[in-house]
N, C-alpha and C positions, 0 to 999 in steps of 0.2 A: 503492500498499500504505501509505504515512503517512495519509492522509487517511481512508481504512478503520480503521485503528486508532485515530485521532484519534476519529472519528465512535463506534466501539462503548467508546470510554475516556468519552465523555461521555453516552451512551446506560447504561451501567452506574452510573453515578455519579446519574444523575436515576433511575434505577430503581425508586426508593422513593418516588417523588412520586405521594403520593396523593390529592393536591388536583386533580393533571390528570387522572386515570384514566377521569372519564366525558365529558371536555371534547375535543370533535373541531374542529381548526382547519384541517383537508384538506378541500379542495373536492371535490364527486363528481368533478369535469371530472378533476380532478387524480389522485382515487382510481385511475378509469380509466385514466386515461396511464400513472399507474405498473403497474397493475396489467398494461395491454397490452406494456410495456417487459419485466416480469418473466415472462408468461408467455410471451413470445417467448423467453426464453433459457430456461425450463423444457422446452420444445417442443424446443428445439433440443441439447440435453443430455440427454436421457432418450428412450428409446424409446416412440414412441407409438403406440395401438393404430390399426391400418389397417382392421381389421374395420367393413364400413358395419353390418350388422347390431349388432354390439357396440357401435359407437360411437350408432346410432340408438336403440338401447334403454335407455342411460344418459342420454343426451338428451331422452329423452322422459319417461323418468321424476323427471328433474331437473326439466324445464320445469312437470309436474303439481304436483311440492310447490313450486313456488315459485309457482304460479298466483295466489296471494292474496298475495304479496309488497307491503311497504310502498314499497319503494323502484322506484317504475315507471322512472325514470328508469338506472337498473341492468339491462343485459341479461346475463342467467345463461347462464354456458356450461358444459358438463360434458364432461369430456375423460378416458379410459384411459390409463394408463400402463402398460407389458408391465413387472411388476418381480416378484419372489418376494417383497417382505415384504408383511405387510397394512396397507395405510396408504391414508389421505386427508387430503387439506388444501386450504384457502381461499387464495386469492391476493385483493390487494385489487382492489375492480370486477366482482365479479361469476365469478371462474374456479373452480370448481372439480374439484380432480381426485383419480380413485378409482385403485388399482393394481388389474389383473386377480386378482390374489391374494385382493384382497378381496371382488371378488365370489363368486371360488371359494369361500372360507370362508362367503359366505351362503347360509343354508340357504332362505330365503324373501325373496320381494320386501319384507317387511316388515324385517325385520332389514338389508337394503341401504339401504330407505329410512331407516333409524334413522339410519346413520351420515351419508347424505348431507345429511338435514335437519338433523343439529349442525353440518354445515361450513357449511350455509346461514346457520344462526342466526349466524354469527360475521360473514357480509357483511350482515345484515338489521340487527344491532346495530353495525355498523360497527367492528369490534374493532382490526383492523389500523389504522386510520385513529387511531382514537382513541389507540392503542400508540405510533404516530408523535408524537403530539401531547404524551403524557405523558410519554414518553422523550425527547424533543428540547425542547419546548417551543415546536419549528420555529422561531418568529423570533428567541427569543432564543438556543438550542444551533445553530439555522441559520447565525446569524450568528456565533455564535463559530467556529462551522468553517470558515465560508466568506468571513467578512470580510465580506459582503454579504447582503442579503435571497435566502434560497432559490432557486434556481429551479428548474423542475420537474426537471431532468435530476440537481439536489440531492437534490431530495425521492426521487427514485427510489433513489438510493444509501441514502438512511435507507432506505426502504422495504425495499432489498435484504436490508440489514443485519439489518433488525429481522425476518426468516426464520429467522438464527440462534435469537433467542430465543422462549421459551416464550410462550404466552398467558398472562395472568395466572391464578391460580385462581378469581377472578369473573369472568371472561370465558369462563373453561370450563363455570361451572357455569351460566350464563345461556345460552350455548348449549347444554346437554343441556336444559335446561326448554324453550327455544323447539324444538330438536329434538324433545322427547314432545309438546308440545303440537302441532306440526307434522303429525306422526306421524298422532292423533285428528281432526283439521282434515282431512284427506285419508283418512278412515276405515282406516288400516292402524294394526294393535293394536301402542299403544304398550309393550307389555312386550317386545316383539321386540329394544328397544334393551337390555334387559338379559340374554335370553338369549343375545345376540352377545357382551354385555362374555364374560359368563362361560365360553360356547366358547372363545372366543380367548383368555382368562386362562387356563385348565387344559390348552389344549393348547401343550405346553412345545417341540413339535418345530417350531412354524410360525415364522416371522422376524414378531414383532410389532410395529409400530413405532407403531400410531394408538395404543394404551393410554398407551405409554412416555413419550408426550408430553402425558398429560393428568393429573389430580390421582389421589390414590392412591386405586387399586382400591376399596376396603373402604371408605370414606367418601362415594366417589361413587357405589358401588350403593345406599348406603343411603338416600342422599337423591333419588336417581333414583326407589325405590322406593317411597318416601313420595308424591312427585309424582307418580306412575303412579298409586297408590291412591285419591289424592283425586278425580285429573280423571277416573278411569275411573266411580266411586260418584258422580260429580256428572252424568254423562252423562244426558239423557233415558232414559226407557226406553220409549217411546212408537216411537220409530223403532227397526226391526226391526236393521238394520245396528248398531245401537249394544247393542241388547239381546245379541245373540249375541256382542260384542267384553267386556260384562258377565258372560255366562256363560262365556266361555274364560278370562277372568281369574281368576275363583272357581274352575275347575276347574285353573289353573295352582298358584294359591297352596296349593289342597287336596294336589295331588301334588307340591311342593315341602315340605311339611309332614311327608308321609306319609316322604317320599325321605329327611328328615332320621332321622326314627325307627329307619328301615328301617338307616340307616348307623350307627348307633348302636348299635343289635343285634347288628348284624353285626362 
């Protein structure tokens, strides 16, 4: 316990170290080992879905969304947790978890894919590995904590502690942009990300953890909306799949404008 408290204190003191924010000193092999350790802990503590059809579907969707991954040495794994909260999260090294309630809250595969793509973005951009570097300096802070060069077990402790901390605002924004772009790359409708955010934000009867750990909803939706608008307008018009996406987007925007007018009149 004393070691864990010391780790948290050092992490907190280095939390504002912007110069290390985009530096990664964690090797991919160490990242995967930390992920294996923590995912094993998660799956022992939480109730995992054992339904073959559900698991196969989520893994198939996830694998399709990572087919263009730039991290060829990372094997992605997609798992379902049986839980009443609407949540999803990524673990170092390629593990992505979604809750059963998040699946039920998704009205389309586009919406579900939008959340999974966001979490993929965290792994593609190595956010957890960079967070370990920026919050601890690994070599400097690690030696201060352990009085020696940190071993893989020491790094796992640091990595597990980081689960208690939120991703930086910059990391969340980067994952949002990646998620939207990835939806488009796989012919999903990027606007679905916004419809999902709106839906779970407006439903106060549901236990929503996913949005509570991300940037303020108003600002977040504003920059996502701008990014989606620019992305869809830049799509080539020759491809029929892209053309229908543009048409759907224009209709959605028109509907939103009409709804605002009607709401005001009412």
